[in-house]
C-alpha positions as CSV (number, residue, x, y, z in Angstrom):
1,E,0.0,0.0,0.0
2,F,3.0,2.3,0.6
3,P,5.6,1.2,-2.0
4,A,7.8,4.2,-1.4
5,C,8.4,3.1,2.2
6,R,9.4,-0.5,1.4
7,P,13.2,-0.1,1.0
8,R,13.4,1.8,4.3
9,L,11.1,-0.6,6.1
10,H,13.3,-3.5,5.0
11,L,16.2,-1.6,6.5
12,L,14.3,-1.1,9.8
13,A,13.4,-4.8,9.8
14,E,17.1,-5.6,9.6
15,L,17.8,-3.3,12.5
16,A,15.1,-4.9,14.6
17,D,16.4,-8.4,13.8
18,G,19.8,-7.3,15.0
19,R,21.7,-8.0,11.7
20,P,24.3,-5.3,11.8
21,S,26.3,-6.9,8.9
22,S,23.4,-6.0,6.5
23,I,23.0,-2.4,7.8
24,P,24.6,0.2,5.5
25,D,27.1,2.6,7.0
26,P,25.2,5.7,8.1
27,G,27.9,7.9,6.7
28,T,27.6,6.4,3.1
29,S,24.0,5.2,3.0
30,R,21.6,7.2,0.9
31,I,18.9,6.4,3.5
32,S,19.5,7.7,7.0
33,L,18.2,6.1,10.1
34,E,16.1,9.3,10.8
35,E,14.5,9.0,7.3
36,V,13.7,5.3,8.1
37,C,12.0,6.3,11.3
38,R,10.2,9.3,9.8
39,D,8.8,7.0,7.0
40,L,7.8,4.4,9.5
41,S,6.0,7.1,11.6
42,A,4.0,8.2,8.6
43,L,3.1,4.6,7.8
44,L,2.0,4.0,11.3
45,E,-0.2,7.2,11.4
46,R,-1.8,6.5,8.0
47,G,-2.5,2.9,7.7
48,F,-1.4,0.9,10.7
49,P,-4.1,1.6,13.3
50,R,-6.7,-0.4,11.5
51,I,-4.3,-3.3,11.1
52,V,-3.4,-3.3,14.7
53,A,-7.1,-3.0,15.8
54,A,-8.0,-6.1,13.6
55,A,-5.1,-8.1,15.0
56,Q,-6.0,-7.2,18.6
57,D,-9.7,-8.2,18.0
58,A,-8.6,-11.5,16.6
59,E,-6.1,-12.1,19.5
60,Q,-8.8,-11.3,22.1
61,Q,-11.2,-13.7,20.5
62,R,-8.5,-16.4,20.4
63,R,-7.6,-15.9,24.1
64,K,-11.2,-15.7,25.3
65,P,-11.5,-18.5,27.8
66,L,-14.3,-21.1,27.6
67,G,-17.2,-20.2,29.8
68,T,-16.6,-16.4,29.5
69,P,-19.9,-14.7,30.3
70,A,-21.9,-13.2,27.4
71,V,-22.5,-10.1,29.5
72,S,-20.0,-7.3,28.8
73,F,-19.4,-3.8,30.3
74,D,-18.1,-1.1,28.1
75,H,-16.7,2.3,29.2
76,L,-20.1,4.0,29.3
77,T,-21.7,1.4,31.4
78,L,-18.8,1.2,33.9
79,G,-18.7,5.0,34.0
80,R,-22.3,5.1,35.1
81,L,-21.7,2.5,37.8
82,L,-18.7,4.5,39.1
83,T,-20.5,7.9,39.2
84,I,-24.3,7.4,39.4
85,S,-26.0,6.1,42.6
86,T,-27.1,2.6,41.8
87,D,-29.8,1.3,44.1
88,A,-29.8,-2.0,45.9
89,E,-32.4,-3.5,43.7
90,T,-30.2,-3.0,40.6
91,W,-27.2,-4.7,42.3
92,A,-29.4,-7.5,43.6
93,A,-30.5,-8.3,40.0
94,F,-26.9,-9.0,39.0
95,S,-26.5,-12.7,38.3
96,A,-23.3,-14.7,39.0
97,P,-22.1,-14.4,35.3
98,T,-22.9,-10.6,35.4
99,W,-20.7,-10.2,38.5
100,Q,-18.0,-12.3,36.8
101,A,-18.1,-10.1,33.7
102,L,-18.1,-6.9,35.9
103,L,-15.0,-8.1,37.8
104,Q,-13.2,-8.9,34.6
105,A,-14.0,-5.5,33.2
106,V,-13.0,-3.4,36.2
107,L,-9.7,-5.3,36.6
108,A,-8.9,-4.9,32.9
109,E,-9.8,-1.2,33.0
110,G,-7.9,-0.4,36.2
111,V,-11.0,0.7,38.2
112,A,-11.5,-2.2,40.6
113,P,-10.5,-0.2,43.7
114,L,-12.9,2.6,42.5
115,L,-15.8,0.2,42.2
116,S,-15.1,-1.1,45.7
117,F,-14.8,2.4,47.1
118,R,-18.1,3.4,45.4
119,L,-20.0,0.4,46.7
120,A,-18.7,1.1,50.3
121,E,-19.5,4.8,49.9
122,T,-23.1,4.1,49.0
123,G,-23.6,1.3,51.5
124,Q,-24.0,-1.4,48.9
125,V,-21.2,-3.7,50.0
126,A,-23.7,-6.3,51.3
127,M,-25.1,-6.7,47.8
128,I,-21.8,-8.1,46.5
129,P,-21.7,-12.0,46.4
130,P,-19.0,-13.4,48.6
131,A,-16.8,-14.6,45.7
132,A,-16.9,-11.2,44.0
133,R,-16.4,-9.4,47.3
134,A,-13.2,-11.5,48.0
135,A,-11.9,-10.8,44.5
136,L,-12.5,-7.0,44.9
137,R,-10.8,-7.1,48.3
138,T,-7.8,-8.8,46.9
139,A,-7.6,-6.4,44.0
140,C,-7.7,-3.4,46.4
141,L,-5.1,-4.9,48.7
142,N,-2.7,-5.6,45.8
143,T,-3.2,-2.1,44.5
144,W,-2.5,-0.6,47.9
145,R,0.6,-2.7,48.4
146,N,2.0,-1.9,45.0
147,N,1.3,1.8,45.3
148,E,2.9,2.0,48.7
149,E,6.0,0.4,47.3
150,I,6.1,2.8,44.4
151,I,5.6,5.8,46.6
152,K,8.3,4.7,49.0
153,E,10.6,4.4,46.1
154,L,9.7,7.8,44.9
155,Q,10.8,9.2,48.3
156,V,14.2,7.5,48.0
157,L,14.7,8.7,44.4
158,A,13.6,12.2,45.3
159,R,16.2,12.4,48.0
160,H,19.0,11.2,45.8
161,F,18.0,13.3,42.8
162,S,17.6,16.4,45.0
163,Q,21.1,15.9,46.4
164,A,22.5,15.7,42.8
165,G,20.6,18.9,41.8
166,I,18.3,17.1,39.4
167,P,14.9,18.7,38.9
168,V,12.1,16.1,38.9
169,V,8.5,16.3,37.7
170,V,6.2,13.5,38.8
171,L,3.9,12.3,36.0
172,K,0.8,10.3,35.5
173,G,-0.2,7.6,37.9
174,A,1.9,8.5,40.9
175,C,1.0,12.2,40.6
176,F,-2.7,11.5,40.3
177,A,-2.7,9.0,43.1
178,L,-1.1,11.5,45.5
179,T,-3.1,14.6,44.5
180,I,-6.5,14.1,43.0
181,Y,-7.7,10.7,44.3
182,P,-9.4,10.4,47.7
183,D,-6.8,7.8,48.7
184,P,-3.5,6.9,47.0
185,G,-4.6,3.3,46.9
186,L,-7.5,3.9,44.6
187,R,-5.4,4.6,41.5
188,P,-3.6,1.5,40.1
189,M,-0.2,2.1,38.5
190,S,2.3,-0.2,36.9
191,D,5.4,2.0,37.0
192,L,6.8,5.3,38.2
193,D,7.1,8.1,35.5
194,L,9.4,11.0,36.1
195,L,10.3,13.9,33.8
196,I,14.0,14.8,33.9
197,P,15.9,17.5,31.9
198,R,17.6,15.9,29.0
199,E,21.0,17.2,30.0
200,K,20.6,15.7,33.5
201,L,19.4,12.3,32.2
202,P,22.8,10.5,32.2
203,R,23.4,11.5,35.8
204,A,19.8,10.4,36.8
205,V,20.4,7.0,35.1
206,E,23.7,6.7,36.9
207,I,22.0,7.3,40.3
208,A,19.2,4.8,39.5
209,T,21.8,2.2,38.5
210,R,23.6,2.7,41.7
211,L,20.3,2.1,43.5
212,G,20.0,-1.3,41.8
213,Y,18.0,-0.4,38.6
214,S,19.1,-1.8,35.2
215,N,18.1,-1.3,31.6
216,T,16.5,-4.6,30.6
217,L,15.7,-3.5,27.0
218,P,18.6,-4.2,24.6
219,E,19.3,-1.6,21.9
220,A,19.4,-3.0,18.3
221,M,21.8,-0.3,17.2
222,P,23.6,2.5,19.0
223,G,21.6,5.7,18.9
224,L,18.3,4.1,17.9
225,R,16.7,4.5,21.3
226,D,17.8,8.1,21.5
227,L,16.3,8.7,18.1
228,L,13.0,6.9,18.6
229,G,12.4,7.0,22.4
230,H,11.2,9.7,24.7
231,D,12.2,7.9,27.9
232,I,14.6,5.5,29.6
233,Y,13.0,2.3,30.9
234,L,14.7,0.8,34.0
235,Q,13.7,-2.1,36.3
236,R,14.7,-3.4,39.7
237,G,12.9,-6.6,40.7
238,G,9.2,-5.8,40.3
239,L,9.6,-2.0,40.2
240,S,9.6,-0.2,36.8
241,L,11.0,3.3,36.5
242,E,10.6,5.5,33.3
243,L,12.8,8.5,33.1
244,H,11.3,10.8,30.5
245,H,13.2,13.6,28.7
246,S,10.3,14.5,26.5
247,L,6.5,13.8,26.6
248,V,4.2,11.7,24.4
249,A,6.8,11.1,21.6
250,D,10.2,12.0,20.4
251,R,11.1,14.2,17.4
252,V,10.6,11.6,14.6
253,F,6.9,11.4,15.3
254,R,4.8,14.1,13.6
255,Y,2.7,14.7,16.7
256,A,5.9,15.3,18.9
257,V,6.2,18.7,20.5
258,P,9.1,20.5,22.3
259,V,9.1,19.7,26.0
260,D,10.1,23.3,27.0
261,W,6.6,24.6,27.5
262,F,5.9,21.8,30.1
263,W,8.9,22.9,32.1
264,T,7.4,26.4,32.4
265,Q,4.1,24.8,33.7
266,T,5.3,23.2,36.9
267,E,4.5,23.7,40.6
268,P,5.5,21.9,43.8
269,L,4.0,18.5,44.3
270,A,1.0,18.7,46.6
271,S,1.2,15.4,48.5
272,P,-1.1,14.0,51.2
273,P,-0.1,14.2,54.9
274,G,2.3,11.5,56.0
275,Y,4.5,11.6,52.8
276,N,7.9,13.4,52.8
277,F,9.2,14.4,49.3
278,E,12.2,16.6,48.6
279,N,12.0,19.1,45.8
280,L,9.4,17.3,43.7
281,A,7.3,19.1,41.2
282,M,4.2,18.3,39.2
283,L,2.6,19.9,36.1
284,T,0.0,22.6,36.5
285,P,-3.6,21.4,36.0
286,A,-3.8,22.7,32.4
287,A,-0.5,21.0,31.5
288,Q,-1.6,17.8,33.2
289,M,-4.9,17.8,31.2
290,L,-3.1,18.4,27.9
291,Y,-0.4,15.8,28.5
292,S,-2.9,13.2,29.7
293,A,-5.2,13.7,26.7
294,A,-2.4,13.5,24.1
295,H,-0.9,10.5,25.9
296,A,-4.2,8.7,25.7
297,M,-5.4,9.7,22.2
298,L,-2.2,10.2,20.2
299,Q,0.5,8.1,21.8
300,H,-1.7,5.1,22.6
301,G,-5.0,5.8,20.9
302,G,-8.4,5.6,22.4
303,Q,-8.8,2.0,21.4
304,Q,-6.0,1.1,23.8
305,A,-6.8,3.6,26.6
306,P,-8.1,2.0,29.8
307,L,-11.0,3.7,31.6
308,R,-8.8,4.8,34.5
309,W,-7.1,7.3,32.1
310,F,-10.4,9.0,31.4
311,Y,-11.3,8.9,35.1
312,D,-8.0,10.8,35.7
313,L,-9.3,13.5,33.4
314,H,-12.6,13.5,35.2
315,L,-11.0,14.0,38.5
316,L,-8.6,16.7,37.2
317,V,-11.7,18.8,36.3
318,Q,-13.5,18.1,39.5
319,H,-10.5,18.5,41.8
320,Y,-9.0,21.7,40.4
321,G,-12.2,23.5,39.4
322,S,-11.6,27.2,38.8
323,R,-7.8,26.6,39.0
324,L,-8.0,24.9,35.6
325,D,-7.0,27.5,33.1
326,W,-9.2,26.6,30.1
327,D,-8.0,29.5,27.9
328,L,-4.4,28.5,28.4
329,L,-5.3,24.8,27.8
330,I,-7.1,25.5,24.5
331,A,-4.4,27.9,23.2
332,Q,-1.6,25.5,23.9
333,A,-3.6,22.6,22.4
334,R,-4.0,24.5,19.2
335,E,-0.3,25.5,19.3
336,F,0.7,21.9,19.5
337,A,-2.0,20.7,17.0
338,W,-3.3,18.6,19.9
339,A,-6.8,20.2,20.0
340,S,-8.4,17.2,18.2
341,A,-6.8,14.8,20.8
342,L,-8.0,17.0,23.7
343,E,-11.5,17.3,22.3
344,A,-11.8,13.5,21.7
345,A,-10.5,12.8,25.2
346,L,-12.9,15.3,26.9
347,A,-15.8,14.0,24.8
348,H,-15.2,10.4,25.9
349,T,-14.7,11.5,29.5
350,T,-17.9,13.5,29.6
351,A,-19.8,10.6,28.0
352,C,-18.6,8.2,30.6
353,F,-18.7,10.3,33.8
354,A,-20.9,13.4,33.0
355,T,-17.8,15.5,33.7
356,P,-18.7,19.2,34.2
357,I,-16.7,20.6,31.2
358,P,-18.0,24.0,30.1
359,A,-19.9,23.8,26.9
360,C,-18.0,26.8,25.5
361,V,-14.7,24.8,25.9
362,R,-16.0,21.9,23.7
363,A,-17.3,24.4,21.2
364,R,-14.0,26.3,20.9
365,L,-12.1,23.0,20.5
366,A,-14.4,21.9,17.7
367,E,-14.1,25.2,15.8
368,K,-10.9,24.3,14.0
369,T,-9.3,21.1,12.9
370,D,-5.7,20.2,13.1
371,R,-3.3,17.9,11.2
372,H,-3.8,15.0,13.6
373,Q,-7.6,14.8,13.5
374,K,-7.6,11.8,11.2
375,L,-5.1,9.9,13.3
376,V,-7.1,10.6,16.5
377,A,-10.2,9.4,14.8
378,A,-8.5,6.2,13.5
379,K,-7.3,5.4,17.1
380,Q,-10.6,6.4,18.7
381,V,-12.6,4.2,21.2
382,K,-14.9,1.9,19.4
383,A,-18.6,2.8,19.5
384,A,-20.4,1.2,22.4
């Protein structure tokens, strides 16, 4: 379908297979590595999302276990259960297969602790069958333990990075868990994401390595990770640490943006009582909203975005209220050509949780299109 890309894609395949003998010398080759990556990015944005979606659907069907309940819970249904008061009669009508399907859905979407919290808050815990109650309790306990371990590690890293004079911005799950959720144990997270200035990144990696972290992802060719990646992925046992030097994507992707604006949009991390952090920052509410929307709709695509990411957006709006600078948010979204991603993310969030987003904000975002609108649509959440 894209014949002009074929020679360069063959070269990229050789790089991925680790066949350095067949890789032309970058100094003499007519095709540079950056050209390869740029062409691949164009291919991914234009034609690959539908191929990936079809493959994912087929894989999900293949892995579907025997006896899986026919009942299913999409984002809209789960959103209503998490935000609208459901009476005891409704919960009592849930059959065993319905509870099984609900548990599978909330675990997959990362909102099991939220469902448990919601049921407890509305006095409906007694309506949960014993097996489902035990499964929810286990999920909540596992999330709480995992989050406590990550937050303790954040305290250690913060102290070492502060002593080395390395500015740190806490991103995504850890930031949300500490600031906008009623309890840090309600927001599952799989890793710790930190934004580090690019010039400080080698020193940060050195410190992390001294603390026992290692880079477990081999590089097919020297310089390839720096060209394609926007972070360094490190692991120590079950802990995963991502040190970002840019956000959403690096320069070879067409939707990549300079990280400089985000560094101007930081403020001290507002953490709950009982936690002691040294010199940690977080993004301002508007910057958090913009980054989260682009991360969901451009980097990953709505088809792959779990419900908890949209609940993050919902809580950002609810928690910060008038502190959320909508004018700044819209202006910067247009500057980055991320307005279509922001509009799609807010539309889905509102549909799921009835989020109180001003009507004028949605109208202003829809006024103009940007060059990524088709990509956002191709990666959009499937219709319910």
